[in-house]
N, C-alpha and C positions, 0 to 999 in steps of 0.2 A: 682349310686353315679358318681357325675362328679368330675373330680379330675385330677391330673398330677402325674408324675411317681416321680417325686422329693418333692411332699409335704409331711412334717411330718405328718402335721395334717388328712392328708388321709390315711397313713400309721396307723396312731392311732385308726382313725375309722374303718379301716378293720380290727385291732387288737380287738377292742372291740366288735364289730359285730360278728367274728368268734367266742369269747368265750362266748358269748351267745348262739352259735350253728348255727349261719346263715353260710350256704354251699356256697349258690349261691348268690355273689352279681355282680351287673351289673356296669361295669367299663367303663365312658364313660371319654375316655381320651382327654380332652380337648387341651392338649398339642399338640397333635398327629393330631388332628381334631378341627382345630380353629372356623370353623363353629358353632360346637356344644356348643363354650363358650357364643356365642350370643343367642342361644336357652337356655341355661342356664340361663342367666341372664334374659331372658324374662320369663321364667316359676317361677323363685325365685325372682327376684327384688335383686338379689345380683350378687356382681361380684367375689369374691373369692372363693376359693376351700378349702375343700369339700363341696359339696353341695347334701345333702342325702334324700332320698324319702324311704319311708317305706310303701309299698302299693302305695297308691295315696296321701298320707300325707307328707308333706314337713317338716322335721325335722330341716334343715337348716345347719349348719356346727358341726364341730367337738364339740364343746364347748356345744352346743347347744343337741347334740346326748348324750355327758358325763351328762349334767344335767339331761336330761331325766331319766339316768340310776341312778343318785344319789338320785333322787326323787322317785326312785322305780315304774316308769311307765314306762321304756322302755321293759321290758318283755311283759307287756301288749299288748303293740304296736305292738310286734313281733309277736306275739301271733295271731295278726289278730281279 
């Protein structure tokens, strides 16, 4: 997950993933490594954080993650 320390949506995404049993979340801090923001934008086509991948699947941001959960699709994606 591409994120910043101060981003409330990043924290919400982490909380949602942890509530689903995800223990290992790769945190790529674009506030500490500005060059990683460019990488994030190239991979996702988006400028905002968080940008979340589950495996090789680009989920998008927190709203996208929460929408998957509401639609009942997040658990299957996490199961691989």
